[in-house]
PDB file of N, CA, C and O in Angstrom:
ATOM      1  N   MET A   1     -39.170 279.328  78.420  1.00  0.00           N
ATOM      2  CA  MET A   1     -39.472 278.398  77.360  1.00  0.00           C
ATOM      3  C   MET A   1     -38.684 277.109  77.553  1.00  0.00           C
ATOM      4  O   MET A   1     -37.465 277.141  77.718  1.00  0.00           O
ATOM      5  N   LEU A   2     -39.364 276.001  77.533  1.00  0.00           N
ATOM      6  CA  LEU A   2     -38.725 274.705  77.718  1.00  0.00           C
ATOM      7  C   LEU A   2     -37.874 274.348  76.516  1.00  0.00           C
ATOM      8  O   LEU A   2     -38.255 274.596  75.372  1.00  0.00           O
ATOM      9  N   LYS A   3     -36.720 273.764  76.787  1.00  0.00           N
ATOM     10  CA  LYS A   3     -35.781 273.360  75.745  1.00  0.00           C
ATOM     11  C   LYS A   3     -35.915 271.931  75.319  1.00  0.00           C
ATOM     12  O   LYS A   3     -35.493 271.562  74.223  1.00  0.00           O
ATOM     13  N   PHE A   4     -36.522 271.086  76.206  1.00  0.00           N
ATOM     14  CA  PHE A   4     -36.653 269.664  75.890  1.00  0.00           C
ATOM     15  C   PHE A   4     -37.904 269.405  75.042  1.00  0.00           C
ATOM     16  O   PHE A   4     -38.912 270.100  75.174  1.00  0.00           O
ATOM     17  N   SER A   5     -37.820 268.409  74.183  1.00  0.00           N
ATOM     18  CA  SER A   5     -38.959 267.985  73.397  1.00  0.00           C
ATOM     19  C   SER A   5     -39.181 266.505  73.706  1.00  0.00           C
ATOM     20  O   SER A   5     -38.228 265.784  74.003  1.00  0.00           O
ATOM     21  N   VAL A   6     -40.460 266.040  73.636  1.00  0.00           N
ATOM     22  CA  VAL A   6     -40.774 264.663  73.777  1.00  0.00           C
ATOM     23  C   VAL A   6     -40.942 264.107  72.359  1.00  0.00           C
ATOM     24  O   VAL A   6     -41.988 264.283  71.735  1.00  0.00           O
ATOM     25  N   LEU A   7     -39.905 263.437  71.862  1.00  0.00           N
ATOM     26  CA  LEU A   7     -39.841 262.947  70.508  1.00  0.00           C
ATOM     27  C   LEU A   7     -38.946 261.705  70.428  1.00  0.00           C
ATOM     28  O   LEU A   7     -38.158 261.429  71.333  1.00  0.00           O
ATOM     29  N   LEU A   8     -39.082 260.995  69.370  1.00  0.00           N
ATOM     30  CA  LEU A   8     -38.111 259.932  69.049  1.00  0.00           C
ATOM     31  C   LEU A   8     -36.907 260.622  68.415  1.00  0.00           C
ATOM     32  O   LEU A   8     -37.061 261.583  67.662  1.00  0.00           O
ATOM     33  N   SER A   9     -35.732 260.139  68.716  1.00  0.00           N
ATOM     34  CA  SER A   9     -34.520 260.714  68.197  1.00  0.00           C
ATOM     35  C   SER A   9     -34.338 260.357  66.722  1.00  0.00           C
ATOM     36  O   SER A   9     -34.313 259.179  66.365  1.00  0.00           O
ATOM     37  N   LEU A  10     -34.215 261.341  65.891  1.00  0.00           N
ATOM     38  CA  LEU A  10     -33.917 261.117  64.459  1.00  0.00           C
ATOM     39  C   LEU A  10     -32.671 261.859  64.055  1.00  0.00           C
ATOM     40  O   LEU A  10     -32.594 262.426  62.965  1.00  0.00           O
ATOM     41  N   GLY A  11     -31.692 261.852  64.943  1.00  0.00           N
ATOM     42  CA  GLY A  11     -30.419 262.523  64.635  1.00  0.00           C
ATOM     43  C   GLY A  11     -30.457 264.011  64.852  1.00  0.00           C
ATOM     44  O   GLY A  11     -29.647 264.736  64.275  1.00  0.00           O
ATOM     45  N   THR A  12     -31.356 264.480  65.653  1.00  0.00           N
ATOM     46  CA  THR A  12     -31.437 265.912  65.934  1.00  0.00           C
ATOM     47  C   THR A  12     -30.372 266.357  66.910  1.00  0.00           C
ATOM     48  O   THR A  12     -29.810 265.531  67.629  1.00  0.00           O
ATOM     49  N   LEU A  13     -30.086 267.631  66.949  1.00  0.00           N
ATOM     50  CA  LEU A  13     -29.107 268.216  67.859  1.00  0.00           C
ATOM     51  C   LEU A  13     -29.786 268.780  69.086  1.00  0.00           C
ATOM     52  O   LEU A  13     -29.119 269.306  69.976  1.00  0.00           O
ATOM     53  N   ASP A  14     -31.131 268.678  69.150  1.00  0.00           N
ATOM     54  CA  ASP A  14     -31.915 269.187  70.252  1.00  0.00           C
ATOM     55  C   ASP A  14     -31.976 268.146  71.386  1.00  0.00           C
ATOM     56  O   ASP A  14     -31.854 266.943  71.153  1.00  0.00           O
ATOM     57  N   SER A  15     -32.168 268.646  72.622  1.00  0.00           N
ATOM     58  CA  SER A  15     -32.303 267.739  73.767  1.00  0.00           C
ATOM     59  C   SER A  15     -33.714 267.098  73.715  1.00  0.00           C
ATOM     60  O   SER A  15     -34.701 267.756  73.386  1.00  0.00           O
ATOM     61  N   LEU A  16     -33.765 265.855  74.035  1.00  0.00           N
ATOM     62  CA  LEU A  16     -35.012 265.087  73.967  1.00  0.00           C
ATOM     63  C   LEU A  16     -35.251 264.335  75.262  1.00  0.00           C
ATOM     64  O   LEU A  16     -34.304 263.946  75.946  1.00  0.00           O
ATOM     65  N   ILE A  17     -36.530 264.129  75.602  1.00  0.00           N
ATOM     66  CA  ILE A  17     -36.932 263.279  76.699  1.00  0.00           C
ATOM     67  C   ILE A  17     -37.813 262.223  76.083  1.00  0.00           C
ATOM     68  O   ILE A  17     -38.733 262.539  75.328  1.00  0.00           O
ATOM     69  N   GLU A  18     -37.540 260.952  76.402  1.00  0.00           N
ATOM     70  CA  GLU A  18     -38.300 259.875  75.824  1.00  0.00           C
ATOM     71  C   GLU A  18     -38.736 258.926  76.952  1.00  0.00           C
ATOM     72  O   GLU A  18     -38.015 258.718  77.928  1.00  0.00           O
ATOM     73  N   HIS A  19     -39.921 258.369  76.785  1.00  0.00           N
ATOM     74  CA  HIS A  19     -40.423 257.300  77.670  1.00  0.00           C
ATOM     75  C   HIS A  19     -40.474 256.017  76.840  1.00  0.00           C
ATOM     76  O   HIS A  19     -41.474 255.750  76.173  1.00  0.00           O
ATOM     77  N   PRO A  20     -39.401 255.223  76.878  1.00  0.00           N
ATOM     78  CA  PRO A  20     -39.268 254.055  76.014  1.00  0.00           C
ATOM     79  C   PRO A  20     -40.459 253.088  76.113  1.00  0.00           C
ATOM     80  O   PRO A  20     -40.889 252.540  75.098  1.00  0.00           O
ATOM     81  N   ALA A  21     -40.981 252.880  77.296  1.00  0.00           N
ATOM     82  CA  ALA A  21     -42.085 251.910  77.497  1.00  0.00           C
ATOM     83  C   ALA A  21     -43.325 252.254  76.709  1.00  0.00           C
ATOM     84  O   ALA A  21     -44.102 251.369  76.350  1.00  0.00           O
ATOM     85  N   SER A  22     -43.523 253.559  76.430  1.00  0.00           N
ATOM     86  CA  SER A  22     -44.714 253.963  75.644  1.00  0.00           C
ATOM     87  C   SER A  22     -44.367 254.447  74.281  1.00  0.00           C
ATOM     88  O   SER A  22     -45.257 254.800  73.507  1.00  0.00           O
ATOM     89  N   MET A  23     -43.080 254.478  73.950  1.00  0.00           N
ATOM     90  CA  MET A  23     -42.692 254.953  72.629  1.00  0.00           C
ATOM     91  C   MET A  23     -41.936 253.877  71.876  1.00  0.00           C
ATOM     92  O   MET A  23     -42.569 253.061  71.205  1.00  0.00           O
ATOM     93  N   THR A  24     -40.630 253.834  71.952  1.00  0.00           N
ATOM     94  CA  THR A  24     -39.788 252.902  71.164  1.00  0.00           C
ATOM     95  C   THR A  24     -40.022 251.430  71.513  1.00  0.00           C
ATOM     96  O   THR A  24     -39.835 250.559  70.663  1.00  0.00           O
ATOM     97  N   HIS A  25     -40.428 251.144  72.751  1.00  0.00           N
ATOM     98  CA  HIS A  25     -40.601 249.755  73.197  1.00  0.00           C
ATOM     99  C   HIS A  25     -42.082 249.465  73.555  1.00  0.00           C
ATOM    100  O   HIS A  25     -42.360 248.559  74.342  1.00  0.00           O
ATOM    101  N   ALA A  26     -42.989 250.203  72.999  1.00  0.00           N
ATOM    102  CA  ALA A  26     -44.383 250.055  73.309  1.00  0.00           C
ATOM    103  C   ALA A  26     -44.930 248.647  73.000  1.00  0.00           C
ATOM    104  O   ALA A  26     -45.818 248.170  73.706  1.00  0.00           O
ATOM    105  N   CYS A  27     -44.428 248.002  71.992  1.00  0.00           N
ATOM    106  CA  CYS A  27     -44.930 246.681  71.636  1.00  0.00           C
ATOM    107  C   CYS A  27     -43.995 245.531  72.112  1.00  0.00           C
ATOM    108  O   CYS A  27     -44.186 244.378  71.724  1.00  0.00           O
ATOM    109  N   VAL A  28     -43.016 245.849  72.931  1.00  0.00           N
ATOM    110  CA  VAL A  28     -42.104 244.840  73.483  1.00  0.00           C
ATOM    111  C   VAL A  28     -42.746 244.274  74.756  1.00  0.00           C
ATOM    112  O   VAL A  28     -43.158 245.033  75.632  1.00  0.00           O
ATOM    113  N   PRO A  29     -42.829 242.954  74.857  1.00  0.00           N
ATOM    114  CA  PRO A  29     -43.419 242.318  76.058  1.00  0.00           C
ATOM    115  C   PRO A  29     -42.641 242.735  77.312  1.00  0.00           C
ATOM    116  O   PRO A  29     -41.432 242.964  77.279  1.00  0.00           O
ATOM    117  N   GLU A  30     -43.386 242.821  78.414  1.00  0.00           N
ATOM    118  CA  GLU A  30     -42.845 243.277  79.685  1.00  0.00           C
ATOM    119  C   GLU A  30     -41.610 242.431  80.119  1.00  0.00           C
ATOM    120  O   GLU A  30     -40.608 242.980  80.577  1.00  0.00           O
ATOM    121  N   ASP A  31     -41.705 241.105  79.967  1.00  0.00           N
ATOM    122  CA  ASP A  31     -40.580 240.276  80.389  1.00  0.00           C
ATOM    123  C   ASP A  31     -39.324 240.503  79.559  1.00  0.00           C
ATOM    124  O   ASP A  31     -38.210 240.391  80.070  1.00  0.00           O
ATOM    125  N   VAL A  32     -39.502 240.822  78.273  1.00  0.00           N
ATOM    126  CA  VAL A  32     -38.324 241.137  77.401  1.00  0.00           C
ATOM    127  C   VAL A  32     -37.726 242.477  77.817  1.00  0.00           C
ATOM    128  O   VAL A  32     -36.507 242.638  77.868  1.00  0.00           O
ATOM    129  N   MET A  33     -38.608 243.441  78.116  1.00  0.00           N
ATOM    130  CA  MET A  33     -38.103 244.755  78.562  1.00  0.00           C
ATOM    131  C   MET A  33     -37.326 244.603  79.811  1.00  0.00           C
ATOM    132  O   MET A  33     -36.263 245.211  79.943  1.00  0.00           O
ATOM    133  N   LYS A  34     -37.806 243.803  80.766  1.00  0.00           N
ATOM    134  CA  LYS A  34     -37.060 243.592  82.030  1.00  0.00           C
ATOM    135  C   LYS A  34     -35.689 243.006  81.785  1.00  0.00           C
ATOM    136  O   LYS A  34     -34.709 243.419  82.405  1.00  0.00           O
ATOM    137  N   LYS A  35     -35.617 242.023  80.865  1.00  0.00           N
ATOM    138  CA  LYS A  35     -34.339 241.420  80.541  1.00  0.00           C
ATOM    139  C   LYS A  35     -33.358 242.451  79.963  1.00  0.00           C
ATOM    140  O   LYS A  35     -32.143 242.338  80.127  1.00  0.00           O
ATOM    141  N   GLN A  36     -33.915 243.442  79.291  1.00  0.00           N
ATOM    142  CA  GLN A  36     -33.080 244.497  78.670  1.00  0.00           C
ATOM    143  C   GLN A  36     -32.795 245.592  79.649  1.00  0.00           C
ATOM    144  O   GLN A  36     -32.097 246.548  79.312  1.00  0.00           O
ATOM    145  N   GLY A  37     -33.318 245.488  80.875  1.00  0.00           N
ATOM    146  CA  GLY A  37     -33.063 246.502  81.887  1.00  0.00           C
ATOM    147  C   GLY A  37     -34.006 247.710  81.802  1.00  0.00           C
ATOM    148  O   GLY A  37     -33.753 248.747  82.415  1.00  0.00           O
ATOM    149  N   LEU A  38     -35.069 247.567  81.053  1.00  0.00           N
ATOM    150  CA  LEU A  38     -36.026 248.656  80.889  1.00  0.00           C
ATOM    151  C   LEU A  38     -37.221 248.464  81.805  1.00  0.00           C
ATOM    152  O   LEU A  38     -37.753 247.359  81.915  1.00  0.00           O
ATOM    153  N   THR A  39     -37.646 249.538  82.466  1.00  0.00           N
ATOM    154  CA  THR A  39     -38.819 249.500  83.306  1.00  0.00           C
ATOM    155  C   THR A  39     -39.846 250.520  82.823  1.00  0.00           C
ATOM    156  O   THR A  39     -39.526 251.404  82.028  1.00  0.00           O
ATOM    157  N   ARG A  40     -41.059 250.394  83.299  1.00  0.00           N
ATOM    158  CA  ARG A  40     -42.124 251.332  82.923  1.00  0.00           C
ATOM    159  C   ARG A  40     -41.867 252.755  83.411  1.00  0.00           C
ATOM    160  O   ARG A  40     -42.411 253.707  82.851  1.00  0.00           O
ATOM    161  N   ASP A  41     -41.036 252.914  84.460  1.00  0.00           N
ATOM    162  CA  ASP A  41     -40.795 254.258  84.972  1.00  0.00           C
ATOM    163  C   ASP A  41     -39.477 254.883  84.471  1.00  0.00           C
ATOM    164  O   ASP A  41     -39.075 255.952  84.931  1.00  0.00           O
ATOM    165  N   LEU A  42     -38.826 254.212  83.539  1.00  0.00           N
ATOM    166  CA  LEU A  42     -37.585 254.754  82.930  1.00  0.00           C
ATOM    167  C   LEU A  42     -37.887 255.905  82.018  1.00  0.00           C
ATOM    168  O   LEU A  42     -38.771 255.821  81.166  1.00  0.00           O
ATOM    169  N   ILE A  43     -37.149 256.992  82.192  1.00  0.00           N
ATOM    170  CA  ILE A  43     -37.188 258.131  81.286  1.00  0.00           C
ATOM    171  C   ILE A  43     -35.795 258.324  80.720  1.00  0.00           C
ATOM    172  O   ILE A  43     -34.820 258.396  81.467  1.00  0.00           O
ATOM    173  N   ARG A  44     -35.699 258.409  79.401  1.00  0.00           N
ATOM    174  CA  ARG A  44     -34.399 258.576  78.716  1.00  0.00           C
ATOM    175  C   ARG A  44     -34.263 260.042  78.356  1.00  0.00           C
ATOM    176  O   ARG A  44     -35.154 260.635  77.748  1.00  0.00           O
ATOM    177  N   ILE A  45     -33.108 260.629  78.748  1.00  0.00           N
ATOM    178  CA  ILE A  45     -32.817 262.001  78.425  1.00  0.00           C
ATOM    179  C   ILE A  45     -31.555 262.030  77.527  1.00  0.00           C
ATOM    180  O   ILE A  45     -30.477 261.569  77.901  1.00  0.00           O
ATOM    181  N   SER A  46     -31.756 262.595  76.332  1.00  0.00           N
ATOM    182  CA  SER A  46     -30.635 262.805  75.411  1.00  0.00           C
ATOM    183  C   SER A  46     -30.309 264.281  75.377  1.00  0.00           C
ATOM    184  O   SER A  46     -31.156 265.100  75.019  1.00  0.00           O
ATOM    185  N   ILE A  47     -29.096 264.626  75.746  1.00  0.00           N
ATOM    186  CA  ILE A  47     -28.713 266.030  75.835  1.00  0.00           C
ATOM    187  C   ILE A  47     -28.173 266.527  74.482  1.00  0.00           C
ATOM    188  O   ILE A  47     -27.300 265.897  73.887  1.00  0.00           O
ATOM    189  N   GLY A  48     -28.686 267.626  74.022  1.00  0.00           N
ATOM    190  CA  GLY A  48     -28.280 268.207  72.755  1.00  0.00           C
ATOM    191  C   GLY A  48     -27.264 269.309  72.956  1.00  0.00           C
ATOM    192  O   GLY A  48     -26.450 269.258  73.877  1.00  0.00           O
ATOM    193  N   LEU A  49     -27.316 270.309  72.086  1.00  0.00           N
ATOM    194  CA  LEU A  49     -26.332 271.398  72.095  1.00  0.00           C
ATOM    195  C   LEU A  49     -26.803 272.661  72.784  1.00  0.00           C
ATOM    196  O   LEU A  49     -26.126 273.685  72.697  1.00  0.00           O
ATOM    197  N   GLU A  50     -27.954 272.627  73.474  1.00  0.00           N
ATOM    198  CA  GLU A  50     -28.413 273.841  74.143  1.00  0.00           C
ATOM    199  C   GLU A  50     -27.522 274.145  75.352  1.00  0.00           C
ATOM    200  O   GLU A  50     -26.726 273.311  75.782  1.00  0.00           O
ATOM    201  N   ASP A  51     -27.672 275.325  75.871  1.00  0.00           N
ATOM    202  CA  ASP A  51     -26.918 275.766  77.026  1.00  0.00           C
ATOM    203  C   ASP A  51     -27.254 274.875  78.233  1.00  0.00           C
ATOM    204  O   ASP A  51     -28.426 274.672  78.551  1.00  0.00           O
ATOM    205  N   ALA A  52     -26.230 274.351  78.893  1.00  0.00           N
ATOM    206  CA  ALA A  52     -26.402 273.408  80.000  1.00  0.00           C
ATOM    207  C   ALA A  52     -27.242 274.024  81.130  1.00  0.00           C
ATOM    208  O   ALA A  52     -28.096 273.345  81.702  1.00  0.00           O
ATOM    209  N   GLU A  53     -27.014 275.266  81.444  1.00  0.00           N
ATOM    210  CA  GLU A  53     -27.764 275.928  82.523  1.00  0.00           C
ATOM    211  C   GLU A  53     -29.254 275.991  82.212  1.00  0.00           C
ATOM    212  O   GLU A  53     -30.094 275.809  83.093  1.00  0.00           O
ATOM    213  N   ASP A  54     -29.575 276.255  80.923  1.00  0.00           N
ATOM    214  CA  ASP A  54     -30.993 276.294  80.490  1.00  0.00           C
ATOM    215  C   ASP A  54     -31.633 274.913  80.685  1.00  0.00           C
ATOM    216  O   ASP A  54     -32.763 274.805  81.160  1.00  0.00           O
ATOM    217  N   LEU A  55     -30.901 273.874  80.318  1.00  0.00           N
ATOM    218  CA  LEU A  55     -31.476 272.510  80.434  1.00  0.00           C
ATOM    219  C   LEU A  55     -31.652 272.144  81.907  1.00  0.00           C
ATOM    220  O   LEU A  55     -32.667 271.554  82.276  1.00  0.00           O
ATOM    221  N   ILE A  56     -30.692 272.481  82.741  1.00  0.00           N
ATOM    222  CA  ILE A  56     -30.809 272.189  84.195  1.00  0.00           C
ATOM    223  C   ILE A  56     -32.032 272.922  84.760  1.00  0.00           C
ATOM    224  O   ILE A  56     -32.815 272.340  85.511  1.00  0.00           O
ATOM    225  N   ASN A  57     -32.189 274.161  84.409  1.00  0.00           N
ATOM    226  CA  ASN A  57     -33.350 274.907  84.909  1.00  0.00           C
ATOM    227  C   ASN A  57     -34.642 274.326  84.399  1.00  0.00           C
ATOM    228  O   ASN A  57     -35.617 274.276  85.149  1.00  0.00           O
ATOM    229  N   ASP A  58     -34.697 273.893  83.186  1.00  0.00           N
ATOM    230  CA  ASP A  58     -35.910 273.240  82.635  1.00  0.00           C
ATOM    231  C   ASP A  58     -36.274 271.996  83.416  1.00  0.00           C
ATOM    232  O   ASP A  58     -37.429 271.783  83.784  1.00  0.00           O
ATOM    233  N   LEU A  59     -35.249 271.167  83.665  1.00  0.00           N
ATOM    234  CA  LEU A  59     -35.469 269.922  84.420  1.00  0.00           C
ATOM    235  C   LEU A  59     -35.940 270.214  85.849  1.00  0.00           C
ATOM    236  O   LEU A  59     -36.845 269.550  86.355  1.00  0.00           O
ATOM    237  N   LYS A  60     -35.331 271.193  86.486  1.00  0.00           N
ATOM    238  CA  LYS A  60     -35.768 271.558  87.848  1.00  0.00           C
ATOM    239  C   LYS A  60     -37.214 272.029  87.856  1.00  0.00           C
ATOM    240  O   LYS A  60     -38.000 271.641  88.721  1.00  0.00           O
ATOM    241  N   GLN A  61     -37.555 272.862  86.891  1.00  0.00           N
ATOM    242  CA  GLN A  61     -38.928 273.395  86.782  1.00  0.00           C
ATOM    243  C   GLN A  61     -39.901 272.257  86.565  1.00  0.00           C
ATOM    244  O   GLN A  61     -40.971 272.243  87.174  1.00  0.00           O
ATOM    245  N   ALA A  62     -39.564 271.310  85.721  1.00  0.00           N
ATOM    246  CA  ALA A  62     -40.476 270.188  85.410  1.00  0.00           C
ATOM    247  C   ALA A  62     -40.635 269.273  86.643  1.00  0.00           C
ATOM    248  O   ALA A  62     -41.741 268.844  86.971  1.00  0.00           O
ATOM    249  N   LEU A  63     -39.516 268.989  87.309  1.00  0.00           N
ATOM    250  CA  LEU A  63     -39.525 268.122  88.483  1.00  0.00           C
ATOM    251  C   LEU A  63     -40.329 268.694  89.632  1.00  0.00           C
ATOM    252  O   LEU A  63     -40.946 267.947  90.391  1.00  0.00           O
ATOM    253  N   GLU A  64     -40.332 270.045  89.772  1.00  0.00           N
ATOM    254  CA  GLU A  64     -41.109 270.676  90.819  1.00  0.00           C
ATOM    255  C   GLU A  64     -42.610 270.508  90.635  1.00  0.00           C
ATOM    256  O   GLU A  64     -43.372 270.667  91.588  1.00  0.00           O
ATOM    257  N   LYS A  65     -43.047 270.186  89.407  1.00  0.00           N
ATOM    258  CA  LYS A  65     -44.450 270.028  89.115  1.00  0.00           C
ATOM    259  C   LYS A  65     -45.013 268.620  89.408  1.00  0.00           C
ATOM    260  O   LYS A  65     -46.221 268.391  89.343  1.00  0.00           O
ATOM    261  N   ILE A  66     -44.097 267.687  89.732  1.00  0.00           N
ATOM    262  CA  ILE A  66     -44.564 266.338  89.991  1.00  0.00           C
ATOM    263  C   ILE A  66     -44.472 265.994  91.472  1.00  0.00           C
ATOM    264  O   ILE A  66     -44.828 264.886  91.872  1.00  0.00           O
TER     265      ILE A  66
END
């Protein structure tokens, strides 16, 4: 069972994966995002309180699929 969720962070203690370009910065112009150091291929990972080994295994499993 995967431990990561694709959500906006609302103060949760769970681990989250976010794609800022399509979520929090979806309406920010490309040139502004570049100035902020954000790219379309950036993925933000916020680590929560789950077991580290579980999270590492989840990431490995997901990366093997791409």
